[in-house]
C-alpha positions in Angstrom: -14.8 96.2 -7.6 -13.7 97.0 -11.2 -14.5 100.3 -12.8 -13.9 100.6 -16.6 -11.5 103.3 -17.8 -13.6 106.4 -18.9 -10.9 108.5 -20.3 -8.4 108.1 -23.1 -5.0 106.8 -22.3 -2.4 109.5 -21.4 0.3 107.4 -23.1 -1.0 108.2 -26.6 -0.1 111.3 -28.6 -3.2 112.8 -30.2 -3.2 112.5 -33.9 -0.4 110.0 -34.1 -0.6 106.3 -34.6 0.5 104.1 -31.7 3.8 103.2 -33.4 5.0 102.3 -36.9 3.7 99.0 -38.0 5.6 96.7 -40.3 4.1 93.8 -42.1 5.2 90.2 -41.4 7.0 90.2 -44.8 8.9 93.4 -43.9 10.0 91.9 -40.6 11.2 88.7 -42.3 13.1 90.8 -44.9 14.9 92.6 -42.1 15.7 89.3 -40.3 16.9 87.7 -43.6 19.1 90.7 -44.4 20.6 90.5 -40.9 21.4 86.8 -41.2 22.9 87.3 -44.7 24.9 90.3 -43.5 26.4 88.2 -40.7 27.1 85.4 -43.2 28.8 88.0 -45.4 31.1 89.1 -42.6 32.2 85.4 -42.0 32.5 84.8 -45.8 34.7 87.9 -46.2 36.9 86.7 -43.3 37.3 83.3 -45.0 38.4 85.1 -48.2 35.7 83.7 -50.4 35.3 86.7 -52.6 32.9 85.3 -55.2 30.5 84.0 -52.6 30.8 87.2 -50.7 29.8 89.2 -53.7 26.7 87.0 -54.2 25.7 87.5 -50.6 26.3 91.2 -50.7 24.0 91.4 -53.7 21.2 89.7 -51.8 21.7 92.0 -48.8 21.6 95.0 -51.0 18.4 93.8 -52.7 16.7 93.3 -49.3 18.0 96.5 -47.7 17.9 98.7 -50.7 21.5 99.7 -50.1 24.9 98.0 -50.3 26.0 96.4 -47.1 28.9 97.5 -45.0 31.7 95.1 -45.5 33.7 93.3 -42.8 37.0 95.1 -42.4 39.0 93.2 -39.8 40.1 89.7 -39.2 39.4 87.9 -35.9 42.2 85.3 -36.3 39.6 82.5 -35.8 40.6 79.2 -37.3 39.0 78.3 -40.6 37.1 75.3 -39.2 35.3 77.4 -36.7 34.5 80.0 -39.3 33.0 77.4 -41.6 30.9 76.1 -38.7 29.7 79.6 -38.0 29.0 80.3 -41.7 27.0 77.0 -42.0 24.9 77.9 -39.0 24.2 81.4 -40.4 23.4 80.1 -43.8 20.9 77.6 -42.2 19.2 80.5 -40.3 19.0 82.5 -43.6 17.5 79.4 -45.3 14.8 79.1 -42.8 13.8 82.7 -43.0 14.1 82.7 -46.8 11.8 79.7 -47.0 9.3 81.3 -44.7 9.4 84.5 -46.8 9.2 82.4 -50.1 12.4 84.2 -51.3 13.7 81.7 -53.8 16.9 83.6 -54.7 18.0 83.9 -51.0 17.0 80.3 -50.3 19.1 79.0 -53.1 22.0 81.1 -52.1 21.7 80.0 -48.5 21.5 76.3 -49.4 24.5 76.6 -51.7 26.5 78.2 -49.0 25.5 75.5 -46.5 26.7 72.9 -49.0 30.0 74.7 -49.6 30.7 75.0 -45.9 29.7 71.4 -45.3 32.1 70.3 -48.1 34.9 72.5 -46.5 34.4 70.8 -43.2 34.4 67.2 -44.5 38.2 66.9 -44.7 38.4 68.2 -41.1 35.9 65.6 -39.9 37.9 62.7 -41.5 41.0 63.4 -39.3 
């Protein structure tokens, strides 16, 4: 009923590898840079220049090139932006911990604390 394939696949190019492979570490670096770049956009929108520069430094370290900076404002209220930034920092922290990237993990944890502190007065109302 079943006959094994006797010829090479027609879907492979001779002399070329199947596709470029990245290590798990490289994939985590790409993911971490993405989370930090998204956090950078929200941080820029909040006008937190010092924090934005720290985040941009980490993105540049991971990508090997300075990140594109957020140019426009979305007119989203500050509370929603702080919630978004906290969530993005949490995602970055998880990936940084998985990658054992201490600098990025400390930065992400610091940003989570800052956004939590910014949200506390809003929660008291």
